[in-house]
C-alpha positions in Angstrom: 14.3 12.5 60.9 18.0 13.1 61.6 19.0 10.5 59.1 16.9 12.2 56.4 18.4 15.6 57.3 22.0 14.2 57.1 21.3 12.5 53.8 19.9 15.7 52.4 22.9 17.7 53.7 25.3 15.2 52.1 23.5 15.4 48.8 23.5 19.2 48.9 27.2 19.3 49.5 27.9 17.0 46.6 25.7 19.0 44.3 27.2 22.3 45.3 30.7 21.0 44.8 29.9 20.3 41.2 28.3 23.7 40.9 31.6 25.4 41.6 33.5 23.5 38.8 34.6 25.8 36.1 34.7 25.3 32.3 37.6 26.8 30.4 37.3 27.3 26.7 40.5 27.0 24.7 40.6 27.9 21.0 42.7 26.0 18.5 43.9 28.7 16.1 46.0 29.2 13.0 46.9 32.7 14.3 46.6 34.0 17.8 45.6 37.4 19.0 49.3 38.3 19.4 50.1 37.3 15.8 51.8 34.0 16.7 51.0 31.1 14.3 49.6 27.7 15.4 48.5 28.3 18.9 46.1 27.3 21.7 44.5 30.4 23.2 44.9 30.7 26.1 48.2 28.8 26.1 48.2 28.3 29.9 45.2 27.4 32.1 45.3 27.2 35.9 42.4 24.9 36.9 41.1 23.2 40.0 40.4 19.5 40.3 37.0 18.8 38.7 37.3 21.7 36.2 36.6 21.1 32.5 38.6 22.2 29.6 36.7 22.5 26.3 38.9 22.7 23.2 37.1 24.5 20.4 37.8 23.7 16.8 37.9 27.4 15.9 40.2 26.9 12.9 40.4 23.7 10.8 43.2 21.2 10.9 43.8 21.0 14.7 43.3 18.6 17.5 44.2 18.5 21.2 46.0 15.6 22.9 48.4 14.9 25.7 52.1 14.9 25.0 53.6 11.5 25.9 55.2 11.7 29.3 53.7 15.1 30.2 50.8 14.1 32.4 50.6 13.6 36.2 51.1 10.0 37.4 47.7 8.2 37.5 45.9 10.8 35.4 44.0 9.7 32.3 45.2 10.9 28.9 43.2 12.1 26.0 43.4 12.6 22.3 40.9 14.5 20.2 40.3 14.0 16.5 41.2 16.6 13.9 38.6 19.3 13.4 36.6 18.1 16.4 35.9 19.7 19.8 36.9 17.8 22.8 35.8 18.3 26.4 37.8 16.9 29.3 37.4 17.0 33.0 40.6 17.0 35.0 40.5 15.3 38.4 44.2 14.6 39.0 46.4 17.4 40.3 49.5 18.2 38.4 50.8 19.7 35.2 49.6 18.5 31.8 51.4 19.1 28.5 49.0 19.4 25.5 49.8 19.5 21.8 48.1 19.7 18.4 49.7 16.6 16.8 49.8 18.0 13.2 51.4 21.3 14.4 53.6 20.1 17.3 56.8 20.8 15.5 55.5 24.4 14.9 55.1 24.8 18.6 51.4 24.4 19.0 51.3 23.4 22.7 49.7 24.5 25.9 50.1 23.8 29.6 47.4 23.0 32.1 48.1 23.2 35.8 45.6 21.5 38.1 45.6 22.5 41.7 48.7 23.7 43.5 50.9 22.0 41.0 54.5 22.6 40.1 56.1 21.3 37.0 58.1 18.1 37.7 61.8 18.5 37.2 61.7 16.2 34.1 58.7 18.0 32.6 60.7 19.4 29.7 63.0 16.5 29.2 62.7 14.1 26.3 62.4 14.8 22.6 60.5 18.1 22.1 60.7 20.2 18.9 62.6 23.4 19.5 59.6 25.7 19.1 57.4 23.5 21.3 60.0 23.5 24.0 60.4 27.3 23.9 56.6 27.7 24.3 56.4 25.2 27.1 59.2 26.9 28.9 57.3 30.3 28.7 54.1 28.6 29.9 55.7 26.8 32.8 56.9 30.2 33.9 53.3 30.9 34.9 53.5 28.3 37.7 
């Protein structure tokens, strides 16, 4: 009897933990609500481990993928196809840099912070297009 109760309690806690996971929708846009061109909206998401980010192919010609070197150690990268929605669940705490590959040089980037993460010191090092770096700097200011 006690074993059955404990098993049910464990199962209920696992199921309820998944029930609290949140899904964030991010639009891939040619023009944002503020008039900026080639943007993810929102450009910054504060998520919890286990939350899902759904990239919506709102405007054509965009994708969402990790910027090389801008992912927490041990986290799994992702790369969506052009004009296709992609849904990812983030389990590793840390800061993720995301880009639209065709519009990276135009600054189409976003930042996802998972958990109580701070951007690593070297987050903005490396070869980043000027506009992308400017937008990342503004987004990291949200941490």
